[in-house]
N, C-alpha and C positions, 0 to 999 in steps of 0.2 A: 604361460606366465611363470616367472621365477619366484619360488617361495623363499622364506627367510634363511633357511639352512643352505640352500643352493646359493643364495646371494653371498652369504658369508664365505663360502668356499671360493666362489668366483672372485670376490673382492681380494682374496689373499694371493691371487695369481698375477703374474706379470702380463700386462696388456700390450697390444691388442691380441685377441684370440677369437676363434670361432667356437660357439657353443651349440651343441646339437641335442635336442630333446628327442631321444630315441623312442620314448613312449608315444609321442605324437607321430613319429615316423611309422611305428608299428600299427597305430590306429589307421593311418592313411593307407598303408599297404593292405590291411584287412578289408577296408572299404573297397579298394580297387579290386582285390581278388574276389570278394563277394559279388559285387555288381557285375563285373565282367563275366563271371562264371555263369550268370543267368542266360547269356547268349553264346556261350562257348567262344568268347573273344580271346585273342592272343594279345598280351600287352608286353611290349619291349620298353625297357627303361632307357631313356636318352642319357648316355654316359656323360655327355658334354655339360649337363646341368650340375653334376657334382660327382667327382671321381674318387672321393675319399674311400680308401679300401674298407674301412669299417662300415660306411654307409652302403657300399656295394655288396658287402657280405650279407647284410640284413635284407636288402632288396632281392638278392638272388635266392635267399632262403624262402621267400614267399612265391617262388616259381616264375617270376618275371624273366623275360629274355632281355637282351641288350641291343640297343640301337647305337651304332658307332659311326663316327665321322672322321676317323683317322686310323692309321695302322696301330698306333700306340694305344688307342682306345680298345681296339680288338685284343691286343696283348693283355691290357688291364682286365678286360672282361674274362678272358680265359684264365688268367691268374686268380681271379676271384670266383671261379667255378661256374660261370655261366656256360651252359651247354652250347656247343658249336651250332647245333641245329636250332638254336633260338637267337642266334646273332645275325642281325641285318647290318649292312654297311652302306651308308649314304655319303653324300659329299660331292660337290661340283668339280673338285680337282683332285681326284685320286691319283697318286703317283704310281709308277710301275712297281716300286718296292712295296708300297702299301697293298696293291692288288695281289702281289705275291704272298704277303703275310696272310691276307684273307683266304686265298686259295689253299695255302698250306694248313690253315686252321680248319678248313672244310666248313666254312660258315654256311648258314642257311641260304642267304640271298644277298646279291648286290642290288641296291637301288640305283639304277643308271640314269644319268642326267643329260647325256648327249650321244649322238651317233659316233663321234670319234672315240668316246670312252668305251662304248660297246665293242668297237673294232679292236681296241687295245686289250680289253679283257679277253676277247676271243683268242687273240694272238698269244697272250701269256698263258692262258689255260691250255692252248694247244701244245705249247712248249713243255708243259707239265703233264700232258696226257690226261687232262681233267675236263669235266664239263662244269661250267659255272652257271648256277641258277641266277637269273636276273629278273628284276621287275623294272618296268619303265616308270621313272618318276615324271609324271605329267604335270605341266603347268596348267591348272584348270581355269586361270583368270578369274579367281574368286577373291574379292577384297576382304581381308580379315578384320578390317576396321580397328587396327592396332597401330602402334608407332611405326613409321615408315622404315626405320632401321631393322625391324623384326617382322616385316611383311615379306613373304616369300612366294606367294602364289598368284601374282598378277603378271601381265605380259612383259612389263618393263624389268622384272627381276631377272637375275642371272641363273636362277634355279630352274631345272626341269626341261622337259621336252615339250615343244609346242604342237598343237594338233595338226598343223600343216606339214609336219614331218612324219606323220603316221605311215603314209603310203610307202615312203622311202625306207623306213625302218622295217616294215614287214617284208619288203623285198630283200633287204640285207640279212634279216634273220633266216630267210630261206637258204642263204649261201653260207652262213656261219655254222660250223659244225661243233663248236666247243662252248657255245652258250645256249641255255634253254630258258625260254620265256615262261615264267611261272606266275607272274603277278603284275599288277598295276599299283603304283605308289603315288600318294598325294601328300603334300604338306604345305599349308597356306600361310603359316606365320606362327607367332608366339604371343603369349599373354592375351589370349582371346577369352573374354568373359561374357560375350553376347552369344548365347547358344544358337540363335537364329543363323549365325554365320556357318555353323556346322550343318544346319539344315540345307543351306545353299550349297555347301560342298557336296552333300549327299545327292542332291538333285543334279548337280553337274557331273558327278561320277556316273549316275544312271545314264545320262546322255552319252558319255564317253564309252561306257560299257556297250550301249546299243550300237555305236559305230563299230566296235570290234566284233560284236556278234554278227553284224551284217557282213563282216569279212571272215566269217566262220572261225572266230577265235574266242574261246572262253578260257580265261586264266583261272587257276585254282585259288589265288590269293589276292585279296584287295587290302592294301595298306593305306589307311586314311591319315597316317601321320599323327601328330600330336597338337600342341599349341594351347591346350586348355590352361586358363590362367588361374591366378590366386588373388585373394583380397589383400592387397598391400596396405590399404588404409585402415582396415579393421581386422588385423590378424587374429585377435582373440575371439571375435564374434564369428569368424568363419575359418577356423584352423584347418578344417578338412574340406576341400572343394566338393561340390555337389556331383560326385561321380554317378550317382543313381540316374539323374536326369541327363547327364552327359552321355552315358552309354545308351540310354533309352532313345535319344535323338537318332542315333544311327540305326537302331533296331526299327524305328518307325519309318524312316525316310530312305534308307539305303535298300535298293532292290537288288538282292543277290540272286545269282544263278545257282542251279543245283550244285551242291557240294562245295561251294565257295566258302573260304574261311576269311575272317576279318582280323586285321592286325592294327594295333595302335602303337604309337611311339611317344609315351608320356615322360616328361622330365620335370619341369618346374612344378607341376601340380603334385608330384610325388614327394619332393624334398623341400620345396620352397619355404614352407612355414615352419619346418622343424629347426631351422638354423637362425642364430643371431650373431652379429658381430659385436663383441664386447670391447669397449674402449674406455680410456680415462680422459678427463679434462686436464689438459696441460696448463692452459691459461684462459682467462676471460679478459677480452680486450675490448675497449670502448670503440664503437663505430658511429657512423653518422646517423643511420636510421635505426639500427639494432646493434646490440653488442655481438662480438664474435666469441663463440665457444670453440676453442681450438683443441682438437682431440689428438691422441697419439695414433689413431687409425686414420688412414687416408685412402685415396683412390688406388693405392697399391693393394689394399685389402678388399675394397669394394669398388669396382670400376663402373658399375651401371649408372650411378648419378652423373659422373663426369662424361660418360660415353654418350648417353642420350637422355639426360635430365630425368632419370627414373626416380620415382618416389619410394622412399622407405620410411616407415614410422620410426621415430626416434624417441627414446624414453630415458629419463634420468632415474636411475634405480636408487640413488642415494638421498635425494632431496624430496621433501614434502611441503616445501614453502610455496608461497603464492607464485603463480606463473609470470614469466617475463618472456619476451621474444629474443631469439638468438639466431644469428647465422651460424650454423654448425659446419665447421670446416676442418680439414685435415692439415698435416704438416708438410705436405709435398710442395715443391717449388713450381706449382702450376695454379693459375687462377681458377681453373675448372675443378680443383680439388675441394669440392663443396658438397655436403650431404643434404643440405636444405637451408632455405632462406626464411627468415622471420618465423622460425619454429617456436611454438609455445612450449616452454619447459618450466618446471619448478625452478625457482631461483638457483642458479648453477654456479659452482665455484670449483677451484682447482682440486683435482683428485676425485671428483664425483665420478661414479661408474655410470657409463652410458651404454644402452643397448640399442643397436640398429637392427630392426626386426626384419623377418622374411628374407634372410640372406642365405638360406639353405641351397638355393639355386643361383648359379652364376655369381657366387661370392668367392669362396675359396678357390674354385676351379679357374677363375680369371685373375688371380692374384699375380703380382709381378714383384721383381726386386729393383724396380726403378728407384733412383737415389741410393742404390745399394741397401735397400731396406731388408731387414731380416724377415724371412717367411714366417707368418703367424702360425702358432700352434692350434690344435683343436682339442676341445674337451667334450665329453659325452655324459649325458645325464645318468646313465646306468653306472658309470664309474663313480660319480659323485655320491650316488645313493649308497654305495658300498663303503664310503669313508666312515 
């Protein structure tokens, strides 16, 4: 929540901009570190959620590794002091150049998504006289019960290796001299709030592990991915996700072999609630069913609602009048540039300050310059407290 002194500072700034509550981020990181340490779990932060250097620096300081899905994310991780031996690299379409970047950085592991990818990594590693550690990203066919755009672990998705390819892969790994199988990797989707989904994942991993054990293979590392969601509807009631029960699910239901280590790739649950998009009302325009509150922020600053109708709580920070309904929209020349329909807000007028909550993940990092929009700035709570 934004107090009066912070409001005065934010109201004096040119909008739109991203505001990050670093105290909340620190509290979230403390919870992750404390709960994961009980089981000696390794947590890698998914850089794709938010790549702001200030955010990355704080996350790295709490000992998390990095989960990357591009060569530039690997570079950004290294630039922000994430140790190479804590960097994992996933992605269904790694280019030759990106593979070279990862090999040159001596990252911990490639999460491999296809047989052709393993072949290419082997060839490039051979040309560099290196051995690349790999994990097989396996499609476990577990439904994450989330939006179909952010579901990644069922058979129809483009991600991962399917079980009917296991025999062929084991044969090829016997021939390849420049890749080393060290792990199995799974990731079934994003914004998962039903913990029973992770129980289902554990049970499926156990079955897959048994298949590999029957073929005399025990890997050292099991990477269960991420996907743990946040409370978009009530961010103040649940500012920090329930990491205690999240990690406990894996401890209870994942059957590990001797000396196996477990890895997680958390993104949204780390940074989602610490960020807000701050905007101003440009105009209030009469509509047929509700009025339009037209903001100076749009889909260029927050893509999720336009991309897959994602919900974000919207607050008027300036008004305390009786509520009315508004369609809250942006200035972009697209009808999909809408943050919410029939949103109940205190009576709203031009220049009111609006906060769109829970934008710490997939807000700033997905911003664009469409319509030649200027990239929004970022402000941090710790800096405002020093004013």
